[in-house]
N, C-alpha and C positions, 0 to 999 in steps of 0.2 A: 504494500500500500504506500505508494509514493505521495508525498504531500509538499505543499509550498511552505516556505518559512512562516513561522508564527509571528514574526516581527514585522510591524507596519513599516513599509519602505519610507514613509515620511520621517520616521525617527532617525534614519541614517544621514539625513542632511546636516544634522548637528554634530556628527561624529568626525573627529580628527585624530591623527596619530602623530606623536613626536618621532624623531629619528630613532630614539631608543626603543620605542614600541615597534617600529618597523623592523628593527633588528631582532627584537624579542620574538616576534611572530613570523619571521621570514620563512620558516619551513611550512607555515600555513599558506602564506601569500603566494608561494610558487606552485601550490596545488591547484589545478584547474577547477576542481570541485569546490574550492574555498575562495581563493583570491582575496583581494582587498575588500571586495563587496561582502563576502562571507565573514571576514574578520570584523567589519563594521557591525554586522548583525550581532556577533558575539559581544562586542563592546556595548551595544545598545540594549542587550538583553539583561533581564533580572531573574534570578533563580532563588527560590526559598528551599533551604535544606533543613528538614526537620530531623534533628539529632546530629550530634558531632562525635558519634562513637565509631563502631566497626565499619558500618557502611558510609556514614557521614564523612569519615576521614578521607578515603580515596575520592569520594564525590567532590568534596570541597577543594582538595589539593589539585586535582586534575582540571576542574573547571576554572580555578584561579589561574593555573598555568596556561590554560587555553585562551584566557583573555575575557572571561565573563565580566561585564561592566559592573554589575551590582549583585551581591550575594547576601541573603539573609540567613542567619543561623539561629535555630531555636533549640535551646537545651537549658535545663535548670539544674544539671548535675555537676558534680566535682570529679576530678581525676583520681582514680584509685589504682593501686599497683596492679590489680587484676585486669585493668583496661589495657595495659601496655603491650600485651601479647598480640594485639590486633589493631588498636586504635592509634594509628600512626600520626595523627595530628598532635599527639601529646607525648612528652618525654618524661624521663625519670624526675627531672627537676620540677615538673608540673604537678606531681602528686600533691593533692590537697587544694590545688587551685581550681577555680571555676573552669569548666571545660571551654566555655565561650572565650575566656581570656587567653588561654593557651592556643586555642584554635585561631583566633584573630592574629596573634603574634606569628604563628607559623604561616598563615596565608600571606601576611605582609612580607615575610621573607621570600616567599615564592613569587609574589607579584604585587608590588606596592600600588599598582594602578587600579586595583579592584576596590570598590566601595563595599565595606563589610558592615552590615547592620546586625546588631546583637539583640536577641530576645531572651533574657534570663528568666525563662518560665517554661513550663511544659505546655504542649499544644493541646488545648481543650476546646469544648464548645463555646466557652465564654470568651476566648481570645482568638479563635481560628479565623474569623472573617477579618478582624482588624489586622492580624499579622499577614494573612495570605493575599489580601486585596492588591497590594502594590506590585506583585511579582507576576512574571509571565508563565513560569513553570513551578510546580510544586514537586519536590522530590522527597519521598518518604524513606528515611533511613532508620526507622524505629523497629522495635521488636515486641510491641504489645498491641493487642487487638483494639482497644478503645481508640488509640491514636490512628491506627490504620483506617478504621471506619470513619473517624472524624476527618482525616485528611482527604479521604475519598469523597465524602459528601460535600465538603466545602469546595473541593475542586470542581465537582459537578455543578454546584450552585453558581460558582464564579466563572464557569466555562473555561477552565484552565486544565492543561494536561497534568496528570499525576503519575510520576515515574516511580514504579514500585519495585522493591527488592526485599528479599527475605533470605535468611541464612540459619542453618542449624546443623551442628556437627560437621558433616562433610558435604552437605547438600545446599544448593542455593537456587533461587528463582528470580527472574527479572521480566517485567513487562511494562507497557505504557497503558494506563487507563485514561481514556480520552473520549467520552461521549461527544464532546464539542468538536471532535475531528472524525466522528462516525464510528468510534469503537465502543467496546463495553466498559463498564466500571467495575470496581472491586466487588460491589454487591451482586453484580451479574454472576460472578464466579462463586462468591461466598455470601449468600443471602443472610445467613445466621452465623454468629460466632460459635466456636466450639465451647463446650462446658468449661468453666474455669478450672485450671489445673490439668486439663486434658493434653494441652500442647505445652511442653516445657519451654521456658525461655533459655537463652544462651547461658545465663547465670546458673540455671538449674541443670541443663543438659550438656553444656559445653559447645565449643565451636573451634574448628581448625583455624589457627590465627591468620593464615593467608587467604582463606576463603572469602571474607568480606572484601578483600582487595580485588578479587575477580568480579564479584557481583557489583560492588560499588563502581568500578570502572565501567562496567556495562551500563549502569544507570547514567553515568556521566556522558558516555558515548551517545546514548539516546537523547539526552538534553542537547548536545551539540548538533545532532542531526535535525532535531525539531527546529532549532534556532536558525541554522544555516539553510535548511530546506533541501537536504540531500538524503539519498539512500531510501531505505524502506524501514521506517520506525516499527517498533514492536507493538503496534496497535492491532488488537485482535490476535496477537500471538504471544505465547509465553515461552521463554527459554528456561529449561530446568538443567542444572549442572550437577553432576556427580563427580566429586573430586577424587574419590577412590578409584573409579573406573576411568577418569578423565574423559567423560562423555557428556555431550550436550544433546538434549532432546527438545524438539519444538512441539508445542501443543496449540491447537487453534482455540481461540476464545470467541464466544458469540454473545451478542447482546441478548439479555433476557427481556422479552417483550412485556413481562410483568414485573420488571425490576422496580422496587419501591422508591428508587431515587431517580434513575435516568430514563425510565420508560415514558411514553407519551402521557400516561395517566399516573403520575407518581403519588404514592401515599405518604411519603416523607418529603416535605418541602422546606424544612428548616432544620438547623442543627439540633440534636437531641442530647439527652444525658447518656453518653457513651459508656461510662462506667456501669450504669444501670443496665444498659442494653447488653453489655458483655458479661453481666452477672457478677461484677466485682463486689457490690455490697453483700450479696448472698455468700460469696466466697469469704469475705471478711467476717461475716457472722459465723460461718463454720469455723474459721480460725479462732474467733473469740470463744466459741464453744470448746475447742481444743485447748485454749489457754486456761480453761477452768479445771483441767485435769490436775490431780495432785502433782506438785512439783517441788524440787529442791534447787537451791542455788549451787553454783560451782564451789563456793566457799564451804557450804554444808557438805557437799560431796567430798571435798578434800579432807574435811574433818572426819568423816566416816571412814575414809581410806586410812587416814593417819591413826585412828583408834583401832583399826582392825575389825570393824563391825562386820557381822555376818550378813552379807547381801550379795546379790548377783548384779553386776554392771553390764548391761547388754547394749552394744553399739549396733544400731540398725542401718548404718550407712552401707554403701556398696564396697566390695573388696578393693576396687581401685582407689577409693577414698581412704580406706583403712591403711593402704600402703603409703599414703601421703603423711598421715599423722594419726595418733591414737592416744587414749588416756590409759596409763598403766593399770593393769588389772581388768580391763574390759574384755568381753567376749563378743565376737562378731556374729550376728545373725541378721542379714539384710532384711529389710522390711518385706520385700517380695517373697522371702522364704519363711517368714515367721509362722504363717498358718500351718505349713507343712512340718515345721520343726518345734512346735509347742511341746512335744513330748520330751524335749531336752530340758524343759524347765519344770520346776516343782512349784505348784500353787501355794505350798506352805512357806516358801522362801520369800524374803523381801527382794523385790526386783526393781532396779533403777535403770531407766531407759535413756539413751543418749544418741544424738545424731549430730549433724553439722550445726543446726541453728535451733533445734527444739521442735520443729514442725512435724517431721516424719516420726520422731519418737513419741510425740503426742498421739499420732494416729496409731502407732504400735501399742501404746498404753490402752487405748480404747478397744482395740482388737482383743488384747489379753483380758480386759475387764469383761467383755462380752463372753469370753470363754470361761469365766469363773474365777480368774485371778483377782485378788483383792489387795495384796500388799504391794502396791505399785507407786512409783514416783517418776516424774519426767525431769531431766536436767534442763533447767531454764537457760536458754541461749546456746545450748549444745557445746560442741568442742571449740567453737569460736569464742564463747564466753570464757572457757577454760584458758584459751590463749591470751585473752585480754586481761584476765584478773588473777590467774594462778601461775601459769607457766608461759612467759612470752617467747620461749624457744620453740614452742609448738607453732608450726607454720599455718597460716590461714590461706584458704583457697576459694 
């Protein structure tokens, strides 16, 4: 599906280049598909990048290097050590800084000619229109469903292309949702979100560090194609990438004639409560219910271990997490194996359950309680709390 540039030709009349810029973009200018005209379109264009993490890093870096005139960055997070394996906008010296600040510094190093707008907030129904309105293209670099549905809907309402990417472990996807250009939207493919917790985030399931580089660069390429008006954008097509097999597969996407947002008779005509739509309040309620299970602090656990109290400390994490770190004296029974291995436990014993943060062990406690165990406690904060308050030599992951 070849298309024309999304940039109004009238905007190019105001675009000029210094000699330094001509030298900077010279490899573009000598390409017959780009030329000075295409580079002017890039400089005239504005792109909103939602997220400055794994996907946002290559998106922002390559679009800045390509000569995008204006870039908006949306992120309310700070840099953590666990980000550095894939979020190449940020460095070790940036740990603890606002991601937006380190991102802007890095972009300015790449290309000081780019106007960088910062939005130190998370993208929600309350601010989406205000933030997205000034930009030509929306690029979604996030990993949560409320933001994906929100960015999709506001893009449909404002008639802007939404360049989508997602990553998990070794797999990635990329497409362009653009009903304004004749293609489908995100809701055409996923009318309803999955149940909360059904699809793990990168923080829960992990991601190969180089994978977002591949998918993020694909998103950046799609933005450049839409702006210059070259090639065949991924409108109505999705590319799925398997890093383990090094294979790309293409899937056709079709508009849903009954789509609640982009059909001729939409049932959703304004931004909604996306947390509610994705079941976040219900999930939080379930977490609060789990939080009411009997618990002990890591300080109390240390005291019990120090006194030599008779109890079983059960770690319900996965074996590969156990290999990273463990609390001395713990026994490993992964949560997924607990039902089949309950016979290894005695209901007469006091049992203390522990995981990474306390969530999985709370679920394990409820399973044991339903099976008739009564002398149960959950370690509040899990092994991360142990690292924070008891033994700082224990690594956090």
